N, C-alpha and C positions, 0 to 999 in steps of 0.2 A: 174106359173112357166113354162118356155118353155121346149120343148122336148130336146133342145140342152143342157140345164143345167142339166137335169136328166141324160143324157148320160155321162156327165163329172163325176157326182157323182158316178155312177155305175162303171165306169172304174177305179176309184182311188183305190190303193192297189197293192199287189203282184200277179203276175200270178203264175200258178202251176209250170211252168218251173223255175221261179225265186226262188220259195220256195224250190224246189228240189235242186237247186244249192246251196242255202244258207245252207240247212241242211247237204248236202254232205261236203261242206267246213267246217262247224262247227264240223262234225264228224272227219275229218282229223286233225283239230286243237286239238280236245279232245284226239285223239289217240296219237298225238305227245306229248302233255302235260303228258299223262299217262305214255308213254314210258320214258320220261325224269325223271318223279318222281320215276318210278321203278328203272331206272339205278342209279339215285342219291341215292336211298335207299340202293341198293346193294353196291355201292361204299362206302357209310358211314359204312355199316355193315362190309365190308371187312377191311376198315381202322381201324374201332373200334376193330376188332379181332386182328390185328397186333399190335395195340397200347396196348391192354391188354397183349399180349404176351411179348411186350417190358417191360412193368411195372413188370410183373411176373418174367421175367428173371433178371431184375435189382435187385429186392428184394431178389431173391434166390441167386444171385451172391454175393451180399453183405454179406449175411449170411455165405455162403461158404468161402468167403475171410476172414471174421472175425475169423472163426474157424481155418482156415489154419494158420493165423498169431499167434494163441495161441498154436500151436502144441509144445509139449515139456515143457510147463509151469509147474513148480513144479513137474517134472518127469525126468527120465533118457532119454537122447537122444538115447541110445542103452544100455539096461541093461546088455547084454551079454559082453560088452566091457568096461562099466563104471567102472573105478578103485575105485570109492567111494562105489559101491554096495558090501555089505558083503555077500559072497557066491554067486558064479555065478549060473544063472538059470540052472536047470537040467530037466530031463524028467518028474519029479514028479510035476513040476509047471504047473498051468493051462495055456492053450494055449496062451491067450493074454498076460499073465504076463511073460511067458518065452520068448516071442517075443516082449517084451515091447520096443517101439521106438517111437520117436516123430511123425514119418510119415512112413506109409507103403503103397505101391501101388501094387496091384495084379490084375489079370484078374478074373472076377466073374465066377461062375460055369454055370450060365444061359446066353445064347446068344439069342438075339431076331432077328428073320428073317428080320423084316422091318428095323432094324438098320443096319444089315449086308448088306442088299441090297443097302443101302445108303453109304456104305463104312465106317460105324462107328463100332468100337469095344471098347466101353467106359470101362475104368478101374473101380476098386473098391478101394476107398480111406479109410484108417483107420488112425485116428489121436488119439494120446494119450496125456493127460495133465490134469490139473485141470480146468475143465469147469464149475463146479457147484459153486465154491467159489474162490475168489482171495486170501484167507487168509490161513495161517498155524496156527495150534492150539497147544498151549503149553500143554503137557500131560506127565504123568509118568506111568510106569508099576506098577500095583497094585496086579495083580494075574496072575498066569501061570498054565498050565496044558494042557488039550485038546484044550483050547482056551487061548489067551493072552488078558488081558483087560487093557485099558489105561484110567486113570482118567484125565479128562481135568481140567486145572486150573480154578477154579470158577471166574466168573465176568471178565475174560480177554476180551479185546476189540474185539477180533475175534468172541467170543460168542455173544456179544452185537450186532454185525453187522449181525447176523443171523436174526434179526428182531423179536425176541420173548422175549426180555428182558434179564436180567442177568442170569435167570434160564430157559433155553429153555426147552420146553416140549418134550415128546417123538416124536410127529409128526414132529416137527422142526428138531430134531436130525436125525431122520430116513430119512427125505427128503434130507439131505446132505450126511450122512454116511449110504447110503442104502445097504441092503444086496446084496452080491455077487459083489460089486464094490471093486476096489483095494485101499489099504491104503499104503501110503508112510510114513515111519518113518525115521527121521534124528536125530542122537545123536552122539555127539563128532565128527562131520564131516563124519560119515559113514551112509550109506543109506540102509534101509531094506524095504521089501515089504510084504504085507499080504493080505488076503481075508476077507473082513468084513462079520461078521455074525449077530451081533446085535448092537444096539445103544440105549442108554437110556438118558432121560433128567432129569430135576430137579436141585436141588442145587449141586449135584455131578454127572454131566453128564459123561457117559462112552462110549467107543467104544471097541468092541471085535473083534478079528480076530482068524481064525482057524489055523491049522498046515499045510495048503496047500497054499503056501510053508511053510516048517518048520521054526519056529521062533528060531533064534539064541540068546542064553543068555550067559552071562559071570558072574562070581562071583569075588568079591574082586575089587581091584582098577587097575588091570592090563589092559593096553590098548590093542586094537586089535578088532577083529570082535566079535560081540555079544552085545545085549542090556544089559545095566546094570539094575539089579533088585534092586531098591533102598529101602532097609529096612528102611533107615533113612528118605526117602522121599525127599532127596536133589537133586537127578539127574533128570533133566527134559529134555524130547525130544520134537520135534515138529512133528505133524502129519498133513496130508492132503489127500484128496481123489484124486485118479487118474481115470479119465473117459476115456472110449474108444468110439470114435465117428466114425460111418461108414457112408460114402456117396457112393451111386451108382445110376445108372439108372435102374428102374425096373417097370414092370407092376404089380400093386398091386392086380389085380383081379386074376392073375394066380401065382404070386410069391411074396406074402406078406412077410415082415420081421418077423412079429409075427402073432400068430393065430388070435388075435383081429384086426390086420390090414386089413384083407380082408373085414370084416364086417364094420369096421369104415369108410373105404373109398369106400364102395360099390357104393355110389351115383355117384362117378366119372365115373363109367362104366355102369350106369343104362340105358343110351341111346346108347349102343354099336352099334346098327343098324342105328343110325341117320346119319351117313356119313362115307366115306372111311377113314380108319386109326383110327377110334375111338376105336374099340375093341383092337387094338394092340398098343395103346398109351403107352408111358413110362413117368415116372416122376423122377425128382431128389429127392431121398429119404434120409433123415437123421434119424439115429437110434442110440441109445446108447447100447453098449454091456457090458456084464459082463466079469469077468476075464477069463471065459472059451470060450468066443466068441459067446455066445448066446444073441440074441436081448432081451432087457428088455421091458416087456409089458408096454405100456403107453408112451414110448419114441419115437415111430415111427411117423414121420411127413413128409408131402410133402413140400419140399422147393421150387420147381418150377414145375408147371404142364406143360405137353407136352414138356418136355426136350428131345432133340434128339441128342445132341452132348456134350461130356464131355471129355476133354483132359488135360493131365498134362505133363509138361516138367520140368526137374530138372536143377538147376544150382548148381554144386557140386565141391568140392575140389578134383582135380585129380592129383595133384602133387605139387611140390615146385619149385619156381623160385629163383635161387640164393641160399642164405642161409636160408631165412625165409619167403619170400612172397608166399602165396598160389596161385596155378594156378587154375583158375576157368574155368569150361567148361559147356556149355549148352548141356544136354543129352536128346534126344528125345526118345519116347517110342520104336522106332524101333532100337535104338542103342543097341549093344550087352552088353554094360556096364550098361544098365538101371536097370536090376534086381539086380545087385550087390550093388546098392545104395538103391533101393526101396523095395527089397524083404525082407521076414522074416529073422530075424537075428539069431534065435536060431539054433545052429548046423551048421552055415554057416559063411563065411567070409564077409558077407555083411556089409556095413558101412553107414547106414542111417544117422548117426550123422554128416557126412560130407556134407549133403545137406544144402545149405545156403539160397536158395530161390526156389520157385515153380512158373512156368508160368502156370496159370490155364485158361482154356477156357470153357465157357458154352453157348450152343445154345438151344433156345426154339422156337418151331414152332407155327404158328397160328392154331387155332382149326380146320379150314376147308381149303381145297385147293382153290386157286383162280388163278392158273397159269397153262398153258397147257404144259410147258416144263421147263427143267433145264437151267441153264446158264453156265454149265461147271465147277461148283465148287465142285461137289461130287466125291466120289470114293477113297479118301485118308484121313486118319486121320491127316495127316500133315497139312491140310488146313481146314479152317472153311467152313460150309455149307452156301449157300445163299438160296437154295430151297430144300425141302424135299419131296421125292416121297412117297405118302401115301400108295400105294399098288404096287404089281408087275404086275398088269393088264395093258392092252394097254392104251396109253395116252388118256386122255379125257380133256375137257376144264378145269376141276378142279383137275387134277391129282397131282399137286404139291402145297405144302403149303410154304409160305415164312418163313424164319428163321431169328431171331435176335440173334446176337452173342456178348458176352462180354468176354474180355480178360484182364488179369493183371498179373504183376509180384509181388508175395507176399513174402516178406522177412520172414525167420524163425528166429526171433530175439532171441529166447531162445536157439538156436544152434549156434549162431554167434561166441561164445567164446569157443566152444568145440575144444580142441586141442589134446586130447588123441586118 
């Protein structure tokens, strides 16, 4: 083999310079691919968070809208003015019973700094109606005294629909007719209310109420106010439960509805230091109250996590056009007339029974911020939010979280024909 051929074989391959250039180029390509993958991952996570917020808001909004549409079902639209109610509410009645109305809107006692900083002052919504069962139950008075007891007609279809057969057991009866809930009694076209104390099952299921408010009775066949005590067992009334449902925005770590709520939902706040706004987060919370306005243990639930906007407008009858046509007006929370329709009715001239529909808005933010600035949507309850500032600190790259908002007009069908 010649020396020339050896030289060619030795010189074949990459020089050191070529190798360095190739390695450097490869490094830059790898860095570009890594950066692209990182940004793609961040983009996916951000869009996933807002998608989760959208789904959560939609589910919570549908639950809220369904409850709103049922307000006043099998209950008085305003017990203080309802001509069918025997005996107007007085100061001896429990708080929720004497203010019984299909819908009440008030301002909660607790205000949250982060909501106020974003121009939000969400109200507290109280709904009343039969939410546990769509049925009325045939019953008659069988005993009176410190408590009044009603015997439910055995094997009636309403009992069968409770899902425990013709003879519901104690657990089934107490699940519907629970202690401290309100009971509505209708007999001969007149309406009465009481506070449930006990319920029993078996072949002769019963429901008992106490004397707060006092139970009115009458004797003989004279018409007028007062439940007929049927010694003959011929007079039958109908009864149903009236539930009080409270909706509001709150931080369950610092302001739970019930004593068990703080421990039940503690996991929501277990990573409070994980990001800005996590410790001060608020949720749309639903809870059932008793006749005295106290939250019932075990009924507290988070309807929508990271809720930051909750607004209600009213469409109410404000007058009459001509001889008979009602004049409808949309009334915003800032309107001076708002409280006269939505406020508590006991001892006041408020007229919640004239509300015909509610425009409800719910806004839910993403868990983490991903925007450096607002887009000019905040500052007023009259408009929905587009972005929510997580803290009052100086702007950072992730100072604002995106907000998804749902809005609808909900008709109060159970108050549509209230003319008194």
